[in-house]
Structures are given as C-alpha cells and as structure tokens.
N, C-alpha and C positions, 0 to 999 in steps of 0.2 A: 640616863638611859631611858629609852622610850619603849616600854614593853606593851605590846598589844594584847588585848584580850581575845579570847576565842571568838567572841561575837564580832569584834572588829576585823579579825582575819577572815571570818566567814563573809562579812559584808564586802571586803575588798576582793575576795575570790569571786563573789557573786557579780560584783561590778565588772571585774575583768572578764568573766564569762559572758556577761551581757554585751560588753564592748566587742568581744570576739564574735558573738552571734550577729550583732548589728553590722560589723565589718564584713562578715561572710555574706550576709543578706545583700548588702550594698554591692559587693563584688559579684554575686550571683545575678543580681538585677542588671548590673552593667553588662555582664556576659550575655544575658538573655536579650537585652536591648541591642547589643552589637550583632548577635546572631540574627535577630529579626531584621535589622537594617541590611545585613548581608543577603538575607533571603529576598528582601524587597529589591535590592540592587540586581541580584541574579535574575529575578523575575522580569525586571525592566529590560535587562540585557537580552533575555531569551525571547521576549515577545516579538521584537523585530525579526529575529532569526526564524521563528516559526512562521511569521507572515511571509518572509522571503521564500521559505521552502514551499509554502502553500502556493505562492505566486508562480514559482518555477514549475511545480507539479501541474498547475492549471495551464501554463504555457505549453508544457510537454503534451498534455492531453489534447489541447487545441491543435498542436502540430500534427498529432496522430490522427485526429479527426479530419484535418485538412488533407493529409496524405491519403487516408482511406477514401475520401470523397474524390480526389484526383484519380486514384487507381480505379475506383468504380466507374467514373466517367470514361476513362481510357478503355476499360474492359467493355463497356456498353458500346463504344464506337467500334471496337474490333468485332464484337458480336454482330453488330449491324452490317459491317463490311463482309463478314463471313456469310451472313444470311443473303446478302446481295449476290455474292459470288455463287453461292449454292443455288439460288433462284435462277441465275443466268445459266448455270450448268444444266439444271433440270430442263429449262426451256430449250437449250441447244441439244441436249442428249436425253430425251424422255425415256427411251427404251433402256439404255444403259443405267439410268438413274433408278428405274423400277427394279432391274436385276440386282443392282448394288443394295437397294433397300431390302429386297427379299433375302439376299445372302446374309445381310447383317441380322435380320430378324431370325433366320434359321440358326445362326451361330448363337445368338442370345438365348433362344429357346433350348438349344442343346445344352448350354451351360446351366440353365435353370433345372433341366431334367437331371443332369448329372449331379448337381448339388443336392437335389431333393432325394436322390437314391442313396446317398451316403449313409452308411450305417452309423447311428449315434454312438455305438460302442467303440468305433474306431477312434473316437476322441479321448478315450480313457486309457 
C-alpha cells in the first residue's frame, strides 16, 4: 500500500492547482488573441464600407451642388427675360407703368402703416 504523507498530498494539490491556473491562463490568452483578431477583421471589413459611404455622400453633395447651380442659372435667365419684358412694357406704356408703380407703392405703404398700428397686446 502506498500511503502519502500530508506534505505529498499538499504538493500534489499545489501542482494540480498550478496546472489549472496555467491552463486557465492559456485559455484566457487564446480567447483574448481570438477576440483581438476578430476586432482586427471587423475593422478591416468596416474600413471599405466607411469609405464607400463617404464616397456616396460626396457624390450626393456634388449632385446637389450641380442641381443648385443649374437651378440658379435657369432662374437668372428667367429673371433676365422678365427684366427685358418689363423694360419693353415700360418703353411701350410709360404712363400706365407709372400708374401701376404708384398703385403698388401706395398698397405697400398702406400695409406697412396697418402693421405698425397693431396693438402688441393683441398678440397675447
């Protein structure tokens, strides 16, 4: 019969505990390494996506700027046409043009006077 002393049992328990600790450390290190690799993989996968989104946003902004430029040019042309038509009308109908301008001025003045006479207490 092989009877172990308390010292031998304590040594074996200590060795078993140390083996368990080392095994746990190795397992934890492998888990950390695997998680780090997964994070690196996700980062590599996400970078092109972020770049693609940034490129799409930049394209959308450029399209918006182009559309605004086109609309501005179109509005400028229409304004020039309206100015030409107005100039011709004034040249052809000078008296009528003066009367229309006077009536418009009077209407605007009347609106300003009415607005300035409003009692501020009416707003409450």
